[in-house]
C-alpha positions in Angstrom: -1.8 39.2 5.8 -4.7 36.9 6.4 -4.7 34.0 3.9 -7.9 32.4 2.5 -7.5 28.6 2.3 -9.9 26.2 0.7 -10.5 22.5 1.2 -12.8 21.0 -1.3 -14.5 17.6 -0.8 -12.3 15.8 1.7 -12.4 13.1 4.4 -13.9 14.0 7.7 -10.4 13.8 9.3 -9.5 17.0 7.4 -11.0 18.7 10.5 -7.7 17.9 12.3 -5.7 19.5 9.5 -7.8 22.6 9.7 -7.1 22.9 13.4 -3.3 22.2 12.9 -3.2 25.0 10.3 -5.2 27.4 12.4 -3.1 26.9 15.5 0.3 27.1 13.7 3.5 28.1 15.5 4.0 31.2 13.4 0.6 32.6 14.4 -0.2 33.1 10.7 -3.9 33.9 10.3 -6.1 31.9 7.9 -9.7 32.0 6.9 -10.6 28.4 6.3 -13.1 27.5 3.6 -14.6 24.0 3.2 -17.1 22.6 0.7 -18.9 19.3 0.2 -22.1 18.1 -1.5 -23.4 16.8 1.8 -24.8 19.8 3.9 -24.2 17.8 7.1 -20.5 17.4 6.5 -18.9 17.3 10.0 -15.8 19.3 9.1 -18.0 22.3 8.3 -17.9 22.9 12.1 -14.2 23.6 11.8 -14.5 26.1 8.9 -14.8 29.8 9.0 -16.7 29.6 5.7 -18.5 26.5 4.5 -20.9 25.6 1.7 -22.1 23.0 -0.6 -20.5 22.0 -3.9 -22.1 20.3 -6.9 -21.8 16.6 -7.2 -20.1 16.8 -10.5 -16.8 15.5 -12.0 -14.2 16.2 -14.7 -13.8 19.4 -16.6 -17.1 20.7 -15.2 -15.7 20.3 -11.7 -12.5 22.1 -12.6 -14.6 25.1 -13.7 -16.4 25.1 -10.4 -13.1 25.1 -8.6 -11.8 28.0 -10.6 -15.0 30.0 -10.1 -14.9 29.3 -6.3 -11.4 30.5 -6.1 -12.2 33.7 -7.9 -15.4 34.5 -6.0 -13.8 33.9 -2.6 -10.4 35.3 -3.3 -8.7 32.0 -2.4 -4.9 32.1 -1.9 -4.3 28.4 -1.2 -6.3 25.5 -2.5 -5.9 22.0 -0.9 -7.8 19.6 -3.1 -8.7 16.0 -2.6 -11.5 15.4 -5.0 -10.1 15.4 -8.6 -6.6 16.2 -7.4 -5.1 14.3 -10.4 -7.1 16.4 -12.9 -6.5 19.6 -10.9 -2.8 18.9 -11.2 -3.1 18.6 -15.0 -4.8 22.0 -15.0 -2.5 23.8 -12.6 -1.7 26.7 -14.9 -5.3 27.8 -14.8 -5.1 28.3 -11.1 -1.7 29.9 -11.3 -3.1 32.4 -13.8 -5.6 33.6 -11.1 -3.0 33.8 -8.4 -4.0 30.6 -6.5 -1.4 28.3 -5.0 -2.5 24.6 -5.1 -1.1 22.0 -2.7 -0.7 19.3 -5.2 2.1 17.6 -7.1 2.6 19.8 -10.2 3.5 16.9 -12.4 0.2 15.7 -13.8 1.6 12.6 -15.4 3.3 11.6 -12.2 0.0 12.2 -10.3 -1.9 10.0 -12.8 0.7 7.2 -12.5 0.7 7.2 -8.7 -3.1 7.2 -8.7 -3.0 4.0 -10.8 -1.7 1.2 -8.5 -0.7 -1.1 -11.3 1.1 1.7 -13.2 3.0 2.5 -10.0 4.0 -1.1 -9.5 5.2 -1.4 -13.1 7.3 1.8 -12.6 8.9 0.4 -9.5 9.6 -3.0 -11.2 11.2 -1.1 -14.1 13.4 0.7 -11.6 14.4 -2.6 -10.0 15.4 -4.0 -13.4 17.7 -1.0 -13.8 19.4 -1.8 -10.5 17.5 0.9 -8.6 15.6 -1.2 -6.0 13.2 0.9 -3.9 10.6 -1.4 -2.3 9.4 -4.9 -2.8 6.2 -5.4 -4.8 3.8 -8.3 -3.9 3.1 -10.8 -6.8 0.1 -9.5 -8.7 -1.8 -9.6 -11.9 -4.3 -7.1 -13.4 -7.6 -8.6 -14.8 -10.7 -7.2 -16.4 -12.7 -10.3 -17.3 -13.6 -13.5 -15.5 -11.3 -15.8 -17.5 -8.3 -13.6 -16.6 -9.4 -13.7 -13.0 -9.6 -17.5 -13.0 -6.1 -17.7 -14.5 -4.6 -15.2 -12.2 -6.1 -16.9 -9.2 -4.8 -20.3 -10.3 -1.3 -19.0 -10.9 -0.9 -16.7 -7.9 -2.4 -19.1 -5.3 0.1 -21.9 -6.0 1.7 -23.1 -2.8 -1.5 -22.1 -0.8 -0.6 -18.4 -1.1 -3.5 -16.3 0.2 -4.8 -13.7 -2.2 -6.8 -10.5 -2.2 -8.4 -8.3 -4.8 -8.7 -4.5 -5.0 -9.4 -1.9 -7.8 -6.5 -0.5 -9.7 -7.8 3.0 -9.0 -9.4 3.7 -5.6 -8.9 5.1 -2.2 -8.4 3.5 1.2 -10.0 0.1 1.5 -12.7 0.7 -1.1 -13.2 -2.5 -3.1 -10.5 -4.4 -1.1 -11.4 -8.1 -0.4 -9.5 -11.0 1.0 -10.3 -14.2 -0.9 -11.1 -16.7 1.9 -12.8 -19.9 1.0 -14.2 -20.3 4.6 -16.4 -17.3 3.8 -20.1 -17.9 2.9 -20.4 -20.6 5.6 -22.4 -20.8 8.8 -19.3 -20.7 11.0 -18.1 -17.6 9.1 -21.4 -15.8 9.6 -21.5 -16.5 13.4 -17.8 -16.2 14.0 -16.7 -12.9 12.5 -18.0 -9.4 11.6 -15.5 -8.9 8.9 -16.9 -7.5 5.6 -13.6 -7.7 3.8 -13.7 -11.4 3.1 -15.2 -13.1 0.1 -14.9 -16.7 -1.2 -13.4 -17.4 -4.6 -16.7 -18.9 -5.8 -18.7 -15.8 -4.8 -16.1 -13.5 -6.4 -16.3 -15.6 -9.5 -20.1 -15.5 -9.6 -20.2 -11.7 -9.2 -17.4 -11.1 -11.8 -19.2 -13.4 -14.2 -22.2 -11.1 -14.5 -20.2 -8.8 -16.8 -18.2 -9.5 -19.9 -15.7 -6.9 -18.8 -15.3 -5.0 -15.5 -12.9 -2.2 -14.4 -9.3 -3.2 -13.9 -8.9 -5.3 -10.8 -5.7 -6.4 -9.1 -5.3 -9.9 -7.9 -2.4 -10.1 -5.6 -0.7 -11.7 -2.6 -2.4 -11.0 0.7 0.1 -9.6 3.2 -0.6 -10.7 6.7 1.9 -8.7 8.8 1.9 -5.3 10.4 0.7 -2.4 8.2 2.5 1.0 8.2 1.7 4.4 6.8 4.8 6.5 6.2 3.9 10.2 6.2 6.5 12.2 4.3 7.2 15.9 4.0 9.3 17.2 1.0 10.3 20.6 -0.3 9.1 22.0 -3.6 11.8 20.1 -5.5 10.8 16.8 -3.9 13.8 16.6 -1.5 12.6 14.6 1.5 12.7 16.6 4.8 11.3 14.1 7.1 9.4 10.7 7.2 7.3 9.4 10.1 6.4 5.7 10.0 3.0 5.0 11.7 2.3 1.4 12.7 -1.3 0.2 12.7 -1.9 -1.9 15.7 -5.0 -3.6 17.0 -8.2 -1.7 16.6 -7.4 2.0 16.7 -4.0 1.7 18.2 -1.2 3.5 16.3 2.5 3.7 17.0 4.9 6.3 15.8 8.0 4.3 15.3 11.6 4.9 14.3 11.9 2.3 11.6 15.2 2.7 9.6 14.1 0.3 6.9 10.9 2.2 6.2 12.5 5.6 6.4 15.1 4.4 3.8 12.2 3.4 1.5 10.8 7.0 1.8 14.2 8.4 1.0 14.6 6.3 -2.1 11.0 7.0 -3.2 11.6 10.8 -2.9 14.9 10.6 -4.8 13.3 8.7 -7.7 9.8 10.4 -8.0 10.4 13.8 -6.3 6.8 14.2 -5.0 6.7 17.6 -3.4 5.1 18.9 -0.1 3.3 16.0 1.5 2.8 12.3 0.5 2.1 9.0 2.1 3.5 5.5 1.5 1.6 2.4 2.7 3.4 -0.9 3.2 2.6 -4.1 4.9 4.9 -6.8 6.1 5.0 -10.5 5.1 7.7 -12.8 6.5 9.7 -9.8 7.7 9.7 -8.0 4.3 7.8 -4.7 3.8 5.8 -4.8 0.6 4.1 -1.8 -1.1 0.4 -1.4 -0.9 0.1 2.1 -2.5 1.4 5.6 -2.5 -0.9 8.7 -1.9 0.4 12.0 -3.3 -1.5 13.9 -0.7 -2.2 14.1 3.0 -3.3 10.7 4.3 -6.4 10.1 6.3 -4.4 9.4 9.4 -1.9 12.1 9.1 -3.1 13.8 12.3 -1.7 10.9 14.3 1.8 11.4 12.7 1.6 15.1 13.7 1.8 13.9 17.3 5.5 13.4 16.5 5.9 17.3 16.7 5.7 17.7 13.0 2.8 19.9 11.8 2.6 18.4 8.4 -0.3 20.4 7.0 1.1 23.8 8.0 4.7 23.0 7.0 3.4 21.8 3.6 1.7 25.2 3.2 4.9 27.0 4.1 6.8 25.0 1.5 4.1 25.7 -1.1 4.5 29.4 -0.4 8.3 29.2 -0.9 9.3 29.4 2.8 12.2 27.5 4.3 11.9 25.2 7.3 14.3 24.6 10.1 15.7 21.1 10.3 13.0 18.7 11.6 13.4 16.1 14.3 10.3 13.9 14.8 9.5 12.5 18.2 9.4 8.7 17.9 8.3 6.0 20.3 4.7 7.2 20.8 1.6 5.0 21.0 -1.7 6.7 20.4 -5.4 6.2 19.7 -8.5 8.2 19.3 -12.0 8.2 20.6 -15.2 9.4 18.9 -16.6 12.7 19.8 -20.2 13.9 19.5 -20.6 16.9 17.2 -23.7 19.0 17.0 -24.4 19.8 13.4 -27.4 22.1 14.0 -29.9 22.9 16.7 -33.5 24.0 16.9 -35.4 25.5 19.9 -37.3 23.0 21.8 -41.0 23.3 21.5 -43.2 22.5 24.5 -47.0 21.9 24.4 
């Protein structure tokens, strides 16, 4: 049976997942659908069926998703946009026979999506003698007075700080507070756009009486790792692949017992099914949590070089299939290069 699978608005790297699913070891055939509001979306080149989707949100977007699934006889839906809300409306998709690759616990999805709520949950676990991972010192603020107080308290002992939105993806909104920023040497000496001085941050935040919740927290200056995890439908961890972020685009697939243990503890406590990602960064030899993504990460295709086809295996688990024991290949160093992609072409006209 050929299965119709749909990716809604995703990152451009979803093109790699489409190819991994298409060239699966079981030779299962798929018709791959992809949608996005941007008609020039690069991953359309990797779809069998592609089309635009409206730039809408919330309940209206849920209705669009349900309609798309019905009209295109979708069997498997892999959402990124509105995945928390979709999780909370999962029964509507089940009623029309659609399997959705998302954590079915809507409350858990909402908590994981909120970095501060996830930190609080982990701190509560630690107080109950269930330590999972170290949390960096942090405070949540939503007005300039709270920001000033948090900065003063957390920066004691010359601790370097950073800020980031409580809800957000990737590095969106992330800034390192660096008081050497906004100077002539800074302008001429670095191309970094992730640094901001305390005074500039204060000036910007002062323009509003209240702003969306913002985390002020310790800046972690060590190596960063993404731990890509695969779990069965009950949340039992099947494998975890730590991916070290090196200089530039260098990535290393590393056997790191300490990080794999964090993944095991996280899975036991929260039971996130199918595929999820844990991001940590080291400081003074201690891995501290950045965030958890209850979905395929943007760099998952690099972890798949460890001989683990995460996207396809996640689909098999979603469909109720069993997997053979998995043995990742560690010790790999990888990178990627950009590739030109023709989005459309027109016949040349000569005078």
